[in-house]
N, C-alpha and C positions, 0 to 999 in steps of 0.2 A: 280547270285553270289554264291548261296549255292548249286549248282547242285552236286558237288563232295560230300559234306557233306550229302546231301539228299540221294544220291545213297549208300553211306557207311552205313547210318543208316537203310535204307531199307533192305540191305543184312543182317544186324544184326537181325532185327525183323523177317525175314523169317526163321531164324534158330530156332526160338521158336515155329514154327508151329507144330501142332500135339501133343504138350505136354499138359497134363491136369492140371498142377499146376506149378506155378512159385516157384522154389526151390532155395535154396542158391547156389547150384552148377550152375544151368543154368543162374541165374541172375548174378553171378560172371563172367561167360564166356561172357555173352552179354555186361555187363558194361565194361569189359576189352576192347572190341572192340569199344564201344561208346567212351571210354576215348581216344583211339587211333584216332578215327575219328575227335574228337574235337581238339586234338593237331595238327593233319594234317591241320585242317581248321584255324590254327593260333590263337586259343583261348588261352588266358592267362592261364598258368599252375595252378595258384592259383584258378582261376575260374573253371577249369576242375576238380580239386581235390574236391572242395566243391560240384560241380554239381553231380558228381558220388556218393559221400557220401549221399547226400540228396535223390537221386533216389533210392539208395540201401535200405535206411531205410524205405522208403515208400512202396517199392515193396516186400521186403522179407516176406514170410509167407502169402501173400495175396492169398485167394482163388480166382480162376478164375470164374467169373460170367458166367452163362450159355450163356448170350448174347454176351460175349466177349471171344475171343480166347486169349491165353497167350501173343502173340505178340501185340494184341490190348491193353491188360492191361498195358504192358510196355510202349507202345506208349503214353498211357494216362498219365503216370507218367513223361515220358520224355518231353511231350508237356507242361505239367504244370510247370516243372522246367525250360524249355527254356523260357517260358513266364515270369516266376519270375526273372530269371537272367537278362532279358532285361527290367525289370521295372514293370511287372505285368499288367499295363493298360496304355492306352494313356493318356497323360497329356496335358491339354489345357492351353494356356497362360491366366492368370487372368488379364483382362484389366479393372477391376472395381476399379480403383484407380484414384486419381486426375490427370487429363491430364496435360501435355502429358505423356503417358507411355513411359519410356525410356528403349530402348533395345540396348545393346552394344554387337557386335559380335567380337570375338577374334579368333586367330588361326594362323598357320604357313602360309608362302607364298606358294601359289599353292594349298591350300586346297579347294578353291572355295568360299572364304569368301565374296567377293564383289558380285558375282552372287547370292549367298545364301541370302544376304541382300536384293537384289532386288526381289528375289522370295518370301521372307517372306513379304515384303512390298505389293507385288501383292496379296498374300493370305489374308492379313489383310484388304486390300481394297475391294476385291471381295467377300470374304466369311464372314468377320467380320464387313463389312460396316464401316471401319475406314478411316481416312484421314491422311495418314502417310507423314512424311517428312524424307528424307534421307540425310545423310551427310558423307563425307569421311574425315578422319583425317590422312590419310596415306601420310604425307608430303615427305616421302622418295621415293615414287613411284607415280609420277604425272600421270602415265598411269592409275592408279587405280581411281584417281579422274575423269579423262576423261571417263573411262569405266562406272562409276556410273552415270555420266551426260547423257551418251548415253542410258543407261538402263532406267533412269528416263524418258527420252523423249519417249522411246518405250512404257512405261507403263502408261504414263500420270501422273506420280507421281513427285512432286517437289523435287529438290535437293538443299540443302543450299550451298551457295558459300564457296569455300575453295581454298587456294593457297599454293603452295609448299614452299613459303618463310615465312609462318606463323608457329607459334607453335601450336601443336595439341590441347592443352588446350584452346587457344584463339578461335580456330575454333569451338570447341564444345560449348564453352560459348556463342558465337554468335548464334549458331544453336538453343540453348535452348530458347533464347530470340525470335528468328524468329518463332519457333514452338508455343510459348505462344501467341505472337501477331497475328500470322497468322491463329490461330484456328486449328492447326494440333494436333490431339489427340494422335499421336504416333510419337516418334522420334527414328529413326533407325541409329545407329552410327557404321560406318565401321572404322576399326582400322588398323594400320600397322602390317605387318607380317615379319617374317624372315625365312630363310631356316631351322633354328633350334632355340630353345629357347636360349636367351642370356639376360644378366642383363639389358642392355640398353632398350631392348624391354619391359621387365617386369616393369622396373621403369616408363617408359612412360605410360604403361597401368594402373599401379597403380595410377598415377597422374590423368589420364583421368577418372578413376572410381571415384576417390575422388571428382572431379569437377562435373561430370554428375550425380552421385548418381543413377545409373541405377536400374530399378526395376528387370531387368534380365541381367545377364552377360552370354552370350551363346557362347560356344566353337564350332567352325566349324572344324570337323575332317574328313580327307579323309579315307574312309573305305578301300581303296586299300593298305594303308600303314601297315596293319596288326598290329603286336606288337608295332611298332613305334607309332601308334595312341594311344595306351594305355599309353605309356610313356609320350607322349605329353599331354594327358589329365591329367595325374597326376601332371606334371609340372605346367600347367596353374591353376589347381585346388588349389594347395598349395599356390600360390601367390594371386590369384584373387577370390577364393571361387566361382567357376562357378555354375550357377543355372540350367544349362541344356546344352544339346548338339544337334548339327545338324550333321548328318552323310551324307556326300556327296558320290556320285559315287556308290550307292547301286545297280545300274543296271549293274555294271561292272562284269568281270569274275574273280574277286579276290576271295580269299577263305572265307572271311566274318568274320574272328575271331574278328575283332574290334567291330562289332555290338553286339557280345555276351560277350564282355569283358569290354568295357568302362564304362558302367553303374555300373557293379559289383565292379569295381576297384575304381571309384570316388564317387559312391553313387548319382551322378547327373543323372536325367532322360534324355533319348533320346527324344527330343521333336518333331523333324522333320527329314525327310529323303529326300535327293535329288536323284531323279531317272533318271536323264538325263540332257541334256544341255538346253532344252527349258525352258522358264521362268515359264511355268505351270507344269513342271515336278518336283513337290515339294508337299509333303503331310505330314499330321500328322502321327507320328510313332505309329503304333499299335503292341505292342509286341505279343499279342495273334495271330494276323493274320500272322505275320512273322513266328512264331513258327509253325503254321499250314502249311505254304508253305514249310518250311524246311523239314517237315515230309511228304511231298507229298500229303497233304490233301486239297490243294487249298486255295483260299481266295475269296470266293464268295461275302463277304460283300464289299471288295474293288472294285470288278468288278461291283457290283450294284451301288456303289457311282460314279464310272467313267461313267457308263451309264447315271445316273441321271444328271451329270454335262454336258454331251455332247448331250443329246437327248431332243427334244422338245415334250412335252406331247401331244400337239395338232396334231403334225405330226405323233405321234405314233398311235393315234386313226384313223387318216386318212389312214395310212398305213394298219391298220387292216381292215378298210372298203374296201380298194382296193383289199386286198387279198381275202376277202369273195366274192367280185363281179368279181373276175378274171380280175382285171384292173391293176395289178402290171406290170409296164413297165421298160424298160432299164434305163429310167430317174430315177425312184425310186431306182433301183438297184445301180446306180452310187451314189445316195444320201446316201445309206447305207454304201457304201465303204468309202465315205468321213467321215462319222460319226465314223466308226471303226478306221480310221487312226487318227482322232483327239483324240481318247481314248488312243493312244500310240501303242507300238509294239504289233503286233498280237501274237507273241510268249509269251510276258508277259501276255496278256489277256487269252490265252489258259492255261498258267501256273496257273492261278487263279481258274480254273475249276477242281474240284477233278477228278483224273484219267487221265487227259490229259497232265500231266507233260512230259511224254516221247515224245509226238509229238510236244510239244511247240517249241523246238529248230528248228525243221524242218520248222516251219511256217515262221521263219526269215532267212531261208537259202537264198543264192544268187539266187538259181533257183526259189524259191517262190517269191522273190522280182522282178525278171525279168518277171515272169508271171503276177504279179500285174501291172507292168509298161506296158506290152503288152495289157492287158485288158483295161487299162485306155486310151491307144492310140487308140484302136479300137473304144471305146465309143466316144472319142473326134472327131473321123473322121466321125461320123454319123450326119445326119441332124436331126433337131428337130422332124420331121415327123417319121423318122426311129427309134429314141429313144422312141417315144411315141407309136409306133405300129410296132413291129418287123416283123409282117407278110408281110410287103411290101418289105422285103429284098430279092429281086430276084437276079439272078446270076450277072447281070450287076452292081447292087448296091453293092454287096459284093466285086466285083472286084475293084470298086472305093474306098471302105473303106480300103481294103487291101493295095492298092497303097498309099492312104493318110496316113495310120498309120505305113507304113514301115513293114508290116507283110504279111503273105501269105493268100490266100483265105481259105486254110485249117485252119489257125488260127482263121479266122473270123467265119467259119462254126463251129469250136469246141466251141468258145465262145457262139454263138447263141444256140447251143445244151445244153451247161451247164446252160445258162440262162433259157431255157424252162424247164429243169429238176428241177432247183431251184424253179421256179414259180409253178410247179405242186406240189412239196413237201410242199411248204409253204401254198398253197391252201388247201391241204389235211389236214395239221395240224390244220388250222383254222376251217375247216368244222367239225373236230372232237370235236370242242368246247374248244380246249386247247390254242388257240391263245392268248386270253385275259389273261388267267392264266399265260402263259409263259411271256408275256410282264409285267404283274404285278410282277412276280417273279424276273424279272430283274429291277424292279423299273421304267418301261417305260410306263405302263398303268395307267389310273386314277381309 
């Protein structure tokens, strides 16, 4: 989402290279371009004005430390201000209240409200070990009720009964009783939306809030809508006093101004970010990590967390043993590919590693995706014996694999050669004694 902004800021910082001191002249020039970059990213103009003023006050007259170049000095101030604008630090939902904890999601139609409700329920169930109950009060859109029922079945999370011929307040009242009697310690309430804010919608939401008395009223905002997201957030906040936000579609190619504006304008923290359509593509919002990614410095902490969520520690130790013993097979290679795919887009993963932002986009190119499909087809066409011992792959077997996978013998030969090179490289790294250190660095080793 922030590629354009990242590129613009990078060019600004490069212009400060070679200068021994941050002066009023060069800071003025640099911040003028920072201001333009933020405006082009659709950041709210009030936020941009305050942002530039704060950075200027911090940077002017600062001596450049020996260990930092002038552009690194400015990056430090910009990173700190970006983090502050987006909330300073990650905020966790405080669930230490008398159950059920009531969470009401509001937002415009099409913002991803119903899906976000299910994603949040899944996160609370898997990571916070809660027993959520979901309910839809969207009587104007029966499809939303059905959508929530389907999502509940997929996640194994109960959904309270609701019908389109009922009043939304009646539905939530019954759900409150069901959660209390059924031992559900979290009640997640989905609400109606509109294409734009209107009085009927707000009146209904005010009535719902008065009945449910939610501990959290969370606005779901579509990050792709830019300045409209800020206006929507202000409108909901004025009537409902929202306690936090969920930003959806942060994985899109939009300019990203909403992420840098909504918190500053409403004062409500961004709690979660939706990063894709899958139900596990949902994470706690970390302002410092996003600021780091915007400035091209990667996000290693998020990469480690993704690795920890998707990798088995026992398997990691077994993999290290196989590498040391030169027993790494195509079966093991296929397992690693599956693990990486579960962690999300390869481009997103590379973008989290400092210095690899430039090649991250190419990793998700059509050509790269076709190559991954080709490799998977080749592996699937092998027998168990061939996957466990690639040395048996003679000409006849390679011809059969090519025919079965819809590829050429040359494709099969190229894959086998790539696998052998990968095997040698990984063995060499492990023999150097860095294998365990690397795995620990990624949170994979014990």
